[in-house]
N, C-alpha and C positions, 0 to 999 in steps of 0.2 A: 504493500501497500504505500503511496505518495506520502515523504512526511508532509508534517502539518506545519505554519508559520506564516508570518505577517507576508511572504514574498508574495506578490502578484503573478499569478501562473501565466499570464498575458505578457506582462514585463522583457523588454529584451536586455540582452548584457551585451559585452563590448564584442562578443563571438556574433551578435546576430540572434541567439537561439533566447526561446522564452523560458523562464523557472521551469516549467514543465517540459519541456523538450530537452532541458540541461540533465534535468535528472534522470529521463529516461535513457538518454546516451551514456550518461557516466555509470547508470548501473551495469553496462556492458566494458566497463573498466577494469571489473574486477577479475579474476582468474578463475574463481570458484564456480561462475555459472557458465565459462566456456566448459571448465572441466565436465561439470554435469552434462551439457548439452554432448561433447565430443563423447561421453560413455552410456548417452543413448544408444544402442545398438540398434533398436527398431530404426532409428530417425536416421542415423549417420550411414549404416547400411544401405539402408533403403535407396537414400541421394549415390552413395558409392555402385551400388547396383547399377541404380538408371544409366549412369555416366558410362561405367566401364562395360556392359555389356550393350551398349549400343555407341562403341567409341567411333564406329562408321558415319554416325550423325555430327561427330564432334571433329572429326578429323580434318584441320585444316581450316577449321571456323572459328570467328571472333565470339568470344564468350564473356558476357556481362555478368558478375556475380554481384547482386544487391545484397549490400550486408552480408558482407564476405567474413566477419569477426577474424577467426584466428587462420581463415585463408583455406581450410579443408577443402570446401567444395572448389576452390580455385584451382587447387592443386589437384583432386581429383580430375577436372577437365585437362589440366594441361599435360596430363599423365595419359590420360587417353587420347592424346594426340591434336589439341586447339592448337590453331594458327598462334593466337595471342589471347590471354585473360586479363580482363579488366576489372579488379574488385574495389568496391566502394564501401565505404563504413564512416561515419562520425567519429565514433568510440576511440578513443587513445588505445584501445587494444591492436589496434591496424598498424601502431609502430613495432609492436612484437611480432605480427604477423608477416613485416616486411624481413625483421631478422630470418623468420621459418623458412620464408619463401628463399632466401639467399641460403642457409645451409642446404637445402634441400636441393640447390642445384637449379632454379626456377626464375631467377633474375630476369632471364633475357625471353621468358614465355607470360610472366606476371606482373603487369603494374596494377600496384595499389594507392588509390587515391582517399585521403580521408576528406571529406566533406558530405553535404545534403546533396542527394541527389540531382535536385533542381538546378544547382548551383556549378556542381563539378564539370569541367573541361574534360569529354573523353577524347582520347588520342585515336579512336575512330568514329567517323561521323554515323555509322549505322554498325549495330551487331549481328549474327547469325543465331545467336541463341542467348537466353536470361536463365540463367541458375538462381533461384534466391530459395534460404529456410526463413518465410517471413510469418510464419505461424504463431500465435499466441496463444494462451489458456483461453477455453470457450472461443478457439478459432481466432476471434476478430481482439481481443484484450491486447492492448500495447504491440499490435500489428503492424507489421510495416506492408500490407497489402496496398495501401494507396501508392505507398513509394514505388513496390513494383508496378503497378499500371502508368503511373509515370514515365518510368523508365520503358516499358512496353510501347506507349504510344510515342514516345520521342525519340527512341533508339532501335526498335526492333525491326530488321528487315521484313519486305513483304515478304510473305511464306517464314517467316524464324519461327524460331520454337521457343518453348516456354517449360522450364523444370521445377517443379510439377506444373499441373495446368487445369486441375480439376480438387474441388474443395468441398464436401459434404459435411453439414452440422446435423447431428443427429439429437432426439430425445427421449428417454423414456422413463417412467418412474418406479422407485424402489421403497423397500421397508428398512429403516432406519431408525427405528425406537430407541436402542441401545444409546446412539450416539446423540440424537436428537436431544433425549434425555440429560445427558452428559452436557452437552452443549447451551441448550436454551433454558431445560428447567433448573440448572446448576445458581440462575439468578434469583432464584424463589426464596434461598435461604444461604446468604453468604455470611459464615462464620455467625450464627444467629440473627442475621439483618436481612430486611427486606432488599433485594436489588433489582427488583421486575422490571422497574423500567426501562433494564438493558435488553432485555428480552424481545422489544421491538427492535433495536438496535442491532442484535445478534443474527435475526431473522434476515437483514437488510443486505447482510454480507455474504456473497455464494463461499462454499467452500471449496476449495481445490485439494482432490485427495484422492487416492486409489479406493475405487467400490469395489469389492466382492462381488464376483458373477451372481453369486446365489443370491443377495440382496435385490437383484432387479427383478421386480413383479412384472412387470409387462413386455408386452414388444415395444420395436421404435417407430418413431415417427421421422423423417427428415424435415428438418426446417429450414435449412438453406442449401441451394447445389451453386457452384462458383464456377463457370469456365474462365478459366483467367485469359483467353482469347477474347475474348467480348464483354465480360463485366464492367461496370462502370463503379466510380467511388460511391456514386449515390447506391447501389446493389449492397452496399455496405450497412446502410441504415434500412433495416426490414420490419417488416412486422408477419407472422408466419401462423397459421392455421395448424394444429396437431391433434391426433389420437391416436390413444395407446390402450390396448388391451389387455386385460390381466390375462396372465398364466397360469394363475392359481387363486384359490382365497388368501388374502393378505390384507395388511396393512400398509397404507402408503402414507411417508411421511415427508417425500419429496422427489423432486425431479431431477435428474442428470443429463447432463449434456454432454456429449464428445464428439470431435469431427473423426472424417476418412479422410485421405491424400491418395491422389495418385496421377503418377506421368502415364498418360493415356497413350502418347505419340512413340512408345517405346517399341521394337521390334515384339518384345513381349509385354503388355501393360507390368508394370510394377504398381503396388498399392501397400498401404500399411493403413491402421484403425489406430486411434486411441482411447477406444470404448474398453470396458469391463470386462469384455469377452477375448481381449487379445495382450498380448506381451506389455510388459510395463513399459511406458514412457514417461519422463520426465515433464509432458503436459497434464498426465492424469486425467480427471473427470473433473467437470465443474457440477457442484449441488446447491439445489435451491429448495431450502426447507419452506414448506407450506405451514399456514398458522394451525391448521385443523388436520386432523387425521382421517383421513378416506379408511373405510371400511369396504373393501371391493370381493366380490366373488368370481371366481373364473368365467372368463369370456365377456365380462362386463366392460367398458369402456369410459375411459377420462378424456373429455374434450377439452381441447384449451387454444390458447393464444399466446404466443411469444412476439414482445417487440423488445428489439435490441438497438439503440442507437447510441453515437459518442457522445458525451460529457460535453457541456455547453463549455464548461471553464476548463476542464484537460480531455481534450478528443481523443487522448488514448485510453482513457478510461472508459467504461459504459454503464449506460443506463440501463436497463433491463427489467421488463413487466411482463408477468404471467398472468393471465386469465383462465380458468380451468373452471370447468363446471362436470359434476357426477350427478346423473339422473338413472338410478337404477329402477325397472319397472316392477321388479319383484318387490319393492320394499324404498316408499318415498322417504321413510323418516331416515334413511341413509345418504340422501341426497344432499351435495356439498356444493355451492357456488363461491366460489373464491378469488381474490385478486393480490396480489402480491408486488410490491416495488424493490428491485435489488439494485444495487451501484459495486461493479469491480473497479476497484481503484487500488 
């Protein structure tokens, strides 16, 4: 969560960055976050396989790595035979990436530029391929996707490729009574004192955590399907209806969301998921607790609508609302209509 303080998130410093932008980019200055991402084998090996198994697509091509970080994707592309790779990143970690590129013998093949994508000057007028690991929690939290789309519109040659090129966001409902009791009901009695006003605050903060597949009580529904060749920045602010059907008799305490990624233009398409049914990723899943507990029977359905938009003060944060309705025909007394608002920050 962004640190609080008196600084105006819209004010800019000598570097031309707002407080919120500076906070975002500086978070990637630290070694630990890059270690976590590099050790995420689902993430890193999916990119490596997409590039190495399709080296015929990269051979002799100019590649742009948007948000290059430590340069791992740039080096994958160079090793796959790219003519030249340009990596762009605003974080100071790029200075370490330059050393890594040099000691691995790619200085003649990889150019690393520190700056904002809309301001840097590339050594090539157009590029053949854009690669980027832009995804955030809930797909779009602190996402760089709008930067990737800017690079696409400005630099990608006609017929050029984007790796990856498709992302879908999914939602399901879970039973999570024990953790909800620990997280929310804790505030009812804090060392003998009533802290209940914190309950509403706790409910508005989505939890990023690993959800056991056994907790998932419904099927899933697709909220968002992005084709990176055609989507626009406006598509990243969305409202989507969903419907999830119970797989068993259970109690519902929360909704969860995750995303799936696809490299569809590969000779053999490569995909990975950040869902509870898949191998661990550092993105985990995003949990949205509800005020009420829903008592649901096998085959019954929860209908809803999720709305997500960038926060007006800090657009890298997200304002998310979920409206949901449960109307069981067999027992109207179990019916529930709810509205929850959340902020990912």
